C-alpha positions in Angstrom: -0.1 0.0 0.0 1.3 3.5 -0.8 1.2 6.3 1.4 -1.5 8.1 -0.5 -3.6 5.0 -0.6 -3.1 4.5 3.2 -4.4 8.2 3.8 -7.3 7.8 1.4 -8.4 4.6 3.2 -8.1 5.9 6.7 -10.0 9.1 5.8 -12.8 6.8 4.3 -12.9 4.7 7.4 -11.4 1.7 5.6 -9.4 0.3 8.3 -7.3 -3.0 8.4 -6.5 -5.1 11.5 -2.8 -5.2 10.8 -0.5 -2.4 9.9 3.3 -2.1 9.4 4.1 1.6 9.1 8.0 1.9 8.4 10.5 3.8 6.6 13.6 6.2 6.7 11.5 9.2 7.1 10.6 9.2 10.8 8.3 12.3 10.7 6.1 10.8 8.0 6.0 7.6 9.9 4.9 9.3 13.1 2.4 11.3 11.0 0.9 8.1 9.9 0.6 6.5 13.3 -1.2 9.7 14.6 -3.6 9.5 11.7 -4.5 6.3 12.8 -4.9 7.1 16.5 -6.9 10.1 15.9 -9.3 8.0 13.6 -9.7 5.1 15.9 -9.2 6.1 19.6 -11.3 8.7 21.3 -8.8 10.7 23.4 -11.2 10.5 26.5 -10.8 6.7 26.3 -7.3 6.0 25.5 -6.5 4.7 28.9 -8.9 1.9 28.2 -8.5 1.2 24.4 -4.6 2.1 23.7 -1.7 -0.1 24.5 1.9 0.9 23.5 5.0 -1.5 23.8 8.5 -1.2 22.6 9.7 -4.1 20.2 13.2 -4.0 21.7 11.7 -4.5 25.2 8.3 -6.3 25.2 7.4 -10.0 25.2 5.1 -11.5 22.4 2.7 -12.7 24.9 1.8 -9.4 26.4 1.4 -7.9 23.0 -0.9 -11.0 22.1 -2.9 -10.7 25.1 -3.6 -6.9 24.6 -4.7 -7.4 20.9 -7.1 -10.3 22.0 -8.7 -7.8 24.8 -12.0 -6.3 23.7 -12.2 -2.7 23.6 -14.2 -0.8 26.5 -16.9 2.0 25.5 -15.7 1.9 22.0 -15.6 -0.3 18.7 -11.9 -0.7 18.3 -8.8 -1.2 20.5 -5.2 0.0 19.2 -2.2 -1.9 20.0 1.0 0.2 19.0 4.4 -1.6 18.7 7.1 1.1 18.3 10.5 -0.3 17.2 8.4 -3.0 15.6 11.4 -4.1 13.4 13.3 -4.9 16.8 10.7 -7.6 18.0 12.8 -10.6 19.5 12.7 -13.8 17.7 10.6 -15.5 20.6 8.0 -12.6 20.4 7.8 -13.0 16.8 7.1 -16.8 17.1 4.4 -15.8 19.6 2.6 -13.3 17.5 2.7 -15.5 14.3 -0.5 -17.1 15.5 -2.2 -13.8 16.2 -1.5 -12.4 12.7 -3.1 -15.4 11.1 -6.2 -14.6 12.9 -6.2 -11.2 14.0 -9.1 -9.7 16.6 -11.7 -7.8 14.2 -12.0 -5.4 16.9 -8.3 -4.5 17.2 -6.0 -2.7 15.0 -2.3 -3.9 15.5 0.3 -1.1 14.4 4.0 -2.1 14.2 6.0 1.0 13.8 9.6 0.7 12.5 12.5 2.2 10.7 13.6 -1.0 9.1 12.2 -4.4 8.8 13.8 -7.7 7.7 11.2 -8.9 5.3 13.1 -12.3 4.9 11.9 -13.3 8.4 8.8 -15.3 8.5 6.9 -13.2 10.8 7.4 -10.0 8.7 6.7 -12.1 5.4 3.5 -13.5 7.0 2.6 -9.8 8.1 2.9 -8.6 4.7 0.5 -11.2 3.4 -2.0 -10.6 6.1 -1.6 -6.9 6.8 -1.0 -3.6 5.1 2.7 -2.5 4.7 3.1 1.0 4.0 6.7 2.5 3.5 7.4 6.3 4.1 10.5 7.4 2.0 12.3 10.5 2.3 11.3 12.6 -0.6 14.0 13.4 -3.3 15.1 16.9 -4.0 12.9 17.4 -6.9 9.7 16.5 -4.9 10.3 19.0 -2.2 8.6 21.7 -4.0 5.4 19.8 -4.5 5.4 18.5 -0.8 5.9 22.2 0.4 2.9 23.0 -1.7 0.7 20.3 -0.7 1.7 21.2 3.3 0.8 24.7 2.6 -2.5 23.9 1.1 -3.5 21.7 3.9 -3.0 24.7 6.1 -5.4 26.6 4.2 -3.1 29.0 2.0 -1.2 29.0 -1.3 2.4 29.4 -2.1 4.1 30.4 -5.2 5.9 27.9 -7.2 9.3 29.5 -6.9 8.8 30.2 -3.2 8.0 26.4 -2.6 11.1 25.5 -4.5 13.4 28.1 -2.5 12.0 26.9 0.8 12.8 23.2 -0.1 16.1 24.1 -1.2 17.1 26.1 1.7 15.8 23.6 4.3 16.4 20.3 2.5 14.5 17.1 3.0 14.4 17.0 6.8 10.7 17.2 6.8 10.5 17.9 10.5 12.4 21.2 10.1 10.5 21.8 6.6 7.3 21.6 8.3 8.3 23.7 11.2 9.2 26.6 8.7 5.9 26.2 6.8 4.1 26.5 10.0 6.2 29.8 10.7 5.4 31.1 7.2 1.8 30.6 7.8 1.9 32.5 11.0 4.0 35.3 9.6 1.6 35.8 6.6 -1.3 36.1 8.8 -4.6 36.7 6.8 -2.7 36.8 3.6 -3.6 33.8 1.5 -0.5 33.8 -1.0 2.9 33.0 0.2 5.7 34.7 -1.9 9.4 34.3 -2.2 9.9 37.6 0.0 8.0 35.9 2.8 10.2 32.8 2.5 13.5 34.9 2.6 12.1 36.9 5.7 11.4 33.7 7.7 14.4 31.6 6.6 16.9 34.3 6.3 17.9 34.2 10.0 18.4 30.5 10.2 21.7 28.4 9.5 20.3 27.1 6.3 20.4 30.6 4.9 24.3 30.5 5.4 24.6 27.0 3.9 22.7 28.4 0.9 25.0 31.3 0.5 28.1 29.2 1.1 27.2 26.6 -1.6 26.4 29.7 -4.1 30.1 31.1 -3.2 31.6 27.6 -3.9 29.6 27.3 -7.2 30.9 30.8 -8.1 34.5 29.8 -7.2 34.5 32.9 -5.0 37.2 31.6 -2.6 37.3 34.7 0.0 33.5 34.5 0.5 33.4 30.7 0.7 36.1 30.5 3.3 34.5 33.4 5.4 31.0 31.7 5.3 32.5 28.4 6.1 34.2 29.7 9.0 30.9 31.3 10.3 29.1 28.2 9.8 31.5 26.0 11.8 31.9 28.5 14.6 28.2 28.7 14.8 28.0 25.0 15.7 26.7 23.8 12.3 27.6 20.1 11.9 30.3 19.7 8.9 28.6 16.6 7.6 25.3 18.6 7.3 26.9 21.3 5.5 28.6 18.7 3.2 25.2 17.4 2.4 24.2 20.9 1.3 27.3 21.1 -0.9 26.6 17.6 -2.5 23.0 18.6 -3.3 24.3 21.7 -4.9 27.0 20.0 -7.1 24.5 17.4 -8.2 22.2 20.1 -9.6 25.2 21.8 -11.2 26.6 18.6 -12.8 23.1 17.9 -14.1 23.0 21.3 -15.8 26.4 21.2 -17.1 25.8 18.0 -19.0 22.5 19.3 -20.4 24.3 22.3 -21.6 27.1 20.2 -23.1 24.2 18.6 -25.0 23.3 21.7 -26.5 19.9 21.7 -24.8 18.3 25.0 -25.4 17.9 27.6 -22.6 14.3 27.5 -22.9 14.1 23.8 -22.0 16.9 23.6 -19.4 14.6 24.3 -16.4 12.1 21.7 -17.3 14.9 19.1 -18.2 16.8 19.8 -14.9 13.8 19.9 -12.7 14.9 23.4 -11.7 12.4 26.3 -10.9 13.1 29.0 -13.8 13.7 31.3 -10.8 16.9 29.8 -9.9 17.9 28.8 -13.6 20.3 31.7 -14.5 22.2 31.4 -11.2 22.6 27.5 -11.7 23.5 28.0 -15.3 26.0 30.8 -14.5 27.6 28.7 -11.8 27.7 25.4 -14.1 29.8 27.2 -16.6 32.7 27.4 -14.1 33.1 23.6 -14.4 33.9 21.0 -16.9 32.2 17.5 -16.2 35.8 16.2 -15.4 36.1 18.8 -12.7 32.8 18.0 -11.2 33.9 14.4 -11.0 36.8 15.4 -9.2 34.7 17.5 -6.8 32.7 14.6 -5.9 35.7 12.4 -5.4 36.9 15.0 -2.8 33.6 15.1 -1.0 33.7 11.4 -0.6 37.0 11.5 0.7 35.9 14.3 3.1 32.9 12.5 4.1 35.1 9.6 5.0 37.5 11.7 7.0 34.9 13.4 8.9 33.5 10.1 10.0 36.9 8.7 11.1 37.5 11.6 13.4 39.6 13.8 11.1 40.1 17.5 11.9 37.1 18.9 10.4 37.9 22.6 9.9 41.2 22.3 8.3 40.0 19.5 6.0 36.9 21.3 4.9 39.1 24.5 4.3 41.4 22.5 2.1 38.4 21.2 0.2 37.1 24.8 -0.5 40.4 25.9 -1.6 40.8 22.9 -4.3 37.1 23.5 -5.5 37.4 27.1 -5.9 40.9 26.8 -7.8 40.4 28.4 -11.4 
């Protein structure tokens, strides 16, 4: 079951007895769990009709017993197992019997980040229940995601403003939703959110500095890039997070550079690269600073830098050397 199918079914009251909600994006998984809980359990009766367990701590018999218990003053009981992918083998063995014949008055929810689908318990669960995987959106999906979130909040957002917000914040959905909430509050009764509104809200955050830093790198402006890097690191920004922003930016530059080398007309570049036209001139100007061979070398250096950070290298000095090499003309 796809996430959109899950949302539609829950909205229509089509509830299954077994759900596995999992994926690499914890915000979306948590939101899906909340959606089910809000639909199924009256807040006033949660003490009676909601049981919460943790897969790495619980025993199969206590989950089994809770799932078999009839709801009180309600039509349905919810049994939630967080960290469901960590259920011990003994617990999985006990619960195999339950998933073959689940109680019609209980919804059993397993919440997990990763699941080993090769194990019999999860393989059988997939056959009998609903599996919903929540993936972290790709960068080119952030604009549509922002527009959907803003629409759900009762407002509209310019296409370029949605792309800018996604670009500045990245695919950390918790942070992205937080910024959308700030935008809606900032705009008050105004229905349309613009680029100016996004800049006004995000400009004071660290992501704006990362945005400026990647632009300085792409432009091969060494003094500005070093100055911004120093500021970011002194302000406590994690070097790996900054490197992630750099990698995102250079993937875009590489894509545009290849399209330009293939003589794709300027009028078609934005669509072909999946870039909002608002940003196209800046990206193409920076892409002209590099040949594809140079970009390959930049990515090789980024990989080396990533490995050095993870092995405990001296981050500031290594990052400065990377900036100097990248900005070399």
